[in-house]
N, C-alpha and C positions, 0 to 999 in steps of 0.2 A: 679292534681286530687283534686276534692272538697271533703274534709273530713267532712262529715255531723256529727253533734253533737260533736263539738270541746270540749264541756264540759267533754266528756269521757276522752279525753287526759289529761285535767287538774285534773280530779278525780284520775286517775291512777298515775299521776306524784306526787300527794300529798300522795296517799296511799303507794307508793313505792319510798320514797325519794332517795334510792340508785340508782334507775333507771331513775330518773327524767331527767337528762341531756341527756342520751341516747334516752329516749322516745321522748323528745321535739326535739332532733336532727332529729330523724326519721320523726316526724310529719312535720317539716319544709322542709326537703328534699322531702318527699313523696308529700306534698301539692304543691310543685313548679314544678312538672313534670307531664305531661299527658301520661298515658300508654294506648295504644290502644289495647293491649292484654297481656296475661301472659308472652309471650316470651320477650316482651320489658321490662316488670317489672323484669323478671329473669336476664336480662343483668345487671341491677343495683343491685339487691338484689339476689345474687347467691345462698344464702341458703334458699330463700323463697320456700314454697311448696304450691301447690294449692290442695284443697280437695273439697268435695261436696259443692254444692250451691255457687260456685264462692268464696269460702272462701280461703283467703290466710293466711298462717302462716309465721310470721316473727320472726327471732331470734333477740333479743334485748340485748344489753350489753354483747356481746360475748357468747350468748346462755344461759345466766343466767335467762333470762326472755323470755316469748313467748307472741306474740301479734296475735290475730285472727281478721282479717279485712274482711268484705264482700265488694267485689269490683265489680262494674258494669262498665266494660270497655266501653260500648257503650255510657253511660251517663257521663263518666269521673268522677264518684262519688264513694265514699267509706265510710263505717262507721265502727267504732271500735265495735266489739262484746264483746271481752274479753281480759284482760291482767293479767298476773301473773307470778309467778316464774315457772321455768321448773318443779319443784317438784309438784306444784299445777296443772300445765298443764297435767301431767301424770295421774291425778285423774279425768279429765273431758273427755267428748266426744266432740272434737273440731267441729265435723260435725253438732252437734245438740244443743250445748249450746246456750241459748238465751241471748240476751242483757239484762242487769239488768236495768229495767226502773227507779229504784230509783236514778240512776246516773243523771237523768234529773232534779232532785231537788237539785243537788249539787251546792253549791256556794263556789267559791274559795276565 
């Protein structure tokens, strides 16, 4: 899968240093596999959940963190919408939260 806006991965890895290794591991694994549909993705990420707008929720670092990714299976592309702790995740609406465009200005 082509993960668009790699800068988001780096931003969140720096923002949450405790999750950096787990997030970068997810990114490497996810980027190196093409998923044609959610069922194929689910075979690899058993705890992943699909919600509205082809958004997939991943548990990162043993469910301490949540990652929201928009996946276009036809285009084999995805982009990270949001990442944070499970506690922070409980305070948002995963189906409607928007990508923070300020991340585009992030320099690692």
